[in-house]
N, C-alpha and C positions, 0 to 999 in steps of 0.2 A: 485491318487485316484481311477480314473478308468484308469484300464491299456490294455483293448479291448473293443470296442464300436463296436456296431453292428447299421449299420444302412440302412432304408430299404426304396427300393424305388419301385415305379410303374409304374415309366415311366413318369408321368404327370407334368406339370409344376410347379404345385404346390409341388409335390413330389423331382421334383427337385431341387428347391429353399429350401428346406426342408434339403437334403442333403447336400448343399452346407454350411450352418450350421452347420451339424451334423461334417463334414470335422474341421470346425473353431474351433469348442470346442473340438475336439478331439487333434486339433494341439496346443489348451491352457494347455491340460490336458498330452501333451507328449503320447496319447494314442496309441496303435493299431487301424486301422481303418477295417473290414470287413465289404464291401456294398453287402446287399443280395436283388436279383428281386424271386418273387415267380412267378411264371408262371402256371397256370390252367391246370390240368392232361390231359392227351391226350384223345377227346371224339369218342368212335365208332360211327359209323352211328345206325342211327335205325334197320336199313335192315342189320346186318351184312353181311348176305351172298350174298346181291348185292352192293357192294361196287364200287360208280363213280368213273371212272379213274384220275378224277381231283383233288380225296380228297388221301391227303397225307398220307405217313404210319406211323404209331408211329415213328419211325427211324426220318424221314423228319421232324415230328413237333419239336421231341427232338431237332435237331439241328436248327431249325427256331426258337424257343424259346431260346434257348440258343446264338445266334446272337443276337437274339432283348434285351437280357439282358444285353451282354456285351456294345450293345449301350448304353442302360441306364443308367449302372453304369460304363461307359468310363469318363463322366466327374466327378466322383468320384474319381478315381483311377488316375485320371491326379489332379485332387485337391490335393491330400493327397500325390502324390509325389513332386509335386510341393512346399507341408508343410515338405517334410522331413520325412514322415510319412509310417512306415510299414503297408502295407495296401495289401490285397486281396479282392476279389470278387466269387459270387456264386448265381448261377440260381438253384432256386430249384424246383420241383412239386408239387402242393397239390391244391387242391380244397378250402380247409383251410387254408387260407393263415396265417389268425393270430396264426393258431395252428401250423402250419411249423416255424414261425418267433420263436415262442416261443420255438419249439425244437431245429432250429438253434443254440440260444443264449444259450441252455443248453450244447449241442452236441460239440460247439465249444469255452464255456467257459467264453464267454464273459460278462464284468463287467456293460454292461450298453446295453439298447437297445435305438437307438435314432430313431424317425419316427414321423412323422408328426401328425397335428391337422386332416386332411381330406386329400385324397388322389384323385384316381380317381373318386371317388361317389362325388366330389366335395362339394362344401359351400351350398348345399342345405339343408344339414344336419341341424339342428339346435345347436346339443351340438358338441358331437366326432364324428368320422366317426367311420365306424362300423369295419372295421379290428382294428383298435386304440380303440377301447373301448372293444372289443375282448382279445387282447393284455395283456390288462391293467387287466382286470377280472381272464387271463390265468396263467397267470407266478408272481414269485415269486423275479424276479431281477427287480433291477428299470429299469424305464422306462420316460424318457424325451420326453416327447409332445410338438415339436415344434409349433407354430401356426402363422401364417403369418400376417400381419393386414388388407392385403386387397390382391386381386386374383392380381396373376403373368400378367403383360402387362398391368394393370389400371392406 
């Protein structure tokens, strides 16, 4: 039914558990996995003409975020490889994570977006996480929202 599944992660423990469930779902479907980490856009300092020497350049920031994203998506890639699934990963940049998730799903022709009910913002939200809620309202593609019964480590 699904040939290509987009699995999102923000690096949080909740998101990592959701990603593992996403790989298991993809295995049941025999689907390809595309893992996605959306990093915030580079922010220039308020006073651009006085950039502190310790402030990273845009190139350094992009490289650091790509490295961080690869670390977050590493477990997804290993799980997909062990399951014998075709897999790839992508670090994208945007301050509007939900819109970037929707755009990537369309650009990469994903049949399904698999994401957690909560991510980095955590369990304090009453219903759905803000990114999940925005993705649901912005996409026409199917979204499978995975909800953990309890927070990881409890």
